[in-house]
SELOSE-782211 format. One line per field, with one value per residue (C-alpha): residue number from 1; residue in one letter; x, y, z. Coordinates in Angstrom, 1 decimal, decimal comma. Example, Ala and Ser with C-alpha at 12.3 -4.5 7.8 and 13.67 -1.06 7.14 Angstrom:
2
seq = [1_2]
type = [A_S]
xx = [12,3_13,7]
yy = [-4,5_-1,1]
zz = [7,8_7,1]
//
This chain:
80
seq = [1_2_3_4_5_6_7_8_9_10_11_12_13_14_15_16_17_18_19_20_21_22_23_24_25_26_27_28_29_30_31_32_33_34_35_36_37_38_39_40_41_42_43_44_45_46_47_48_49_50_51_52_53_54_55_56_57_58_59_60_61_62_63_64_65_66_67_68_69_70_71_72_73_74_75_76_77_78_79_80]
type = [M_G_K_G_V_D_N_A_T_L_A_A_M_S_G_G_T_M_V_V_Q_N_T_T_L_N_G_T_V_T_N_D_S_A_D_H_V_V_A_G_G_N_I_I_T_G_G_A_F_A_G_E_A_G_I_P_T_V_I_Q_N_S_G_S_N_V_L_I_Q_S_A_T_V_L_N_V_Q_M_K_P]
xx = [15,9_15,8_14,9_12,0_8,9_7,0_3,6_1,5_3,1_2,9_-0,8_-1,6_0,1_-1,9_-4,3_-5,8_-7,3_-5,5_-6,8_-6,2_-6,2_-6,6_-7,0_-7,8_-7,9_-9,5_-9,9_-10,1_-9,4_-11,2_-12,2_-10,0_-8,0_-5,6_-4,9_-2,5_-1,7_1,2_2,3_3,7_6,6_6,4_8,6_8,7_11,0_13,1_10,6_7,5_7,0_8,2_6,0_4,3_2,6_1,1_1,7_2,4_1,3_2,4_0,9_2,3_1,2_3,1_0,9_-2,6_-5,5_-3,9_-5,7_-4,1_-5,2_-3,7_-4,3_-2,7_-2,9_-1,8_-1,2_-1,0_0,1_-0,2_2,3_2,6]
yy = [-22,9_-26,7_-29,1_-28,2_-30,4_-31,3_-29,7_-32,6_-32,7_-29,0_-29,0_-31,6_-29,4_-26,3_-25,2_-22,1_-20,7_-18,8_-15,3_-13,3_-9,5_-7,3_-3,7_-1,2_2,5_4,7_8,4_11,6_15,3_17,5_21,2_22,2_25,4_26,8_30,5_32,2_29,0_28,8_25,2_24,5_22,3_18,6_17,4_14,3_14,8_12,1_11,5_11,4_7,7_7,5_5,0_3,9_0,5_-1,4_-0,4_3,3_4,8_8,2_10,0_13,4_16,0_19,1_20,2_21,5_19,8_16,4_13,1_10,8_7,1_4,6_0,9_-1,4_-5,2_-7,1_-10,9_-12,3_-15,9_-17,6_-20,5_-22,8]
zz = [3,8_3,7_0,8_-1,5_-1,9_-5,0_-5,8_-4,7_-1,3_-0,9_-1,9_0,7_3,4_2,5_5,2_3,6_0,5_-2,2_-2,4_-5,6_-5,0_-8,0_-7,1_-9,8_-9,1_-11,6_-11,1_-13,1_-12,5_-14,9_-15,2_-12,3_-11,9_-9,4_-9,2_-6,8_-5,0_-2,7_-1,8_1,6_2,6_2,1_5,0_7,2_10,1_11,8_14,7_12,5_13,1_16,7_18,6_15,4_15,4_12,5_8,9_8,6_5,3_4,1_1,1_0,3_-2,2_-3,1_-6,0_-6,7_-8,4_-7,9_-7,7_-5,2_-5,2_-2,8_-2,1_0,4_0,0_3,0_3,0_6,5_6,9_10,3_10,8_13,8]
//
């Protein structure tokens, strides 16, 4: 990894701006009902991501009256 540098040296080398990401998800499920519900299989097979590019995201739900919240924070750093 090499030798570390002090904060002043590191600050002088910085070429970007620090971004603080604070994601807050708030949701409610109220007054819901499920009657005579049959849930299906919740399966991901071996080839489900074949040829996938980027950042694959999977959200699965095997219940009823479920609130699903999802957030993705991506930090991309470009270095020479």
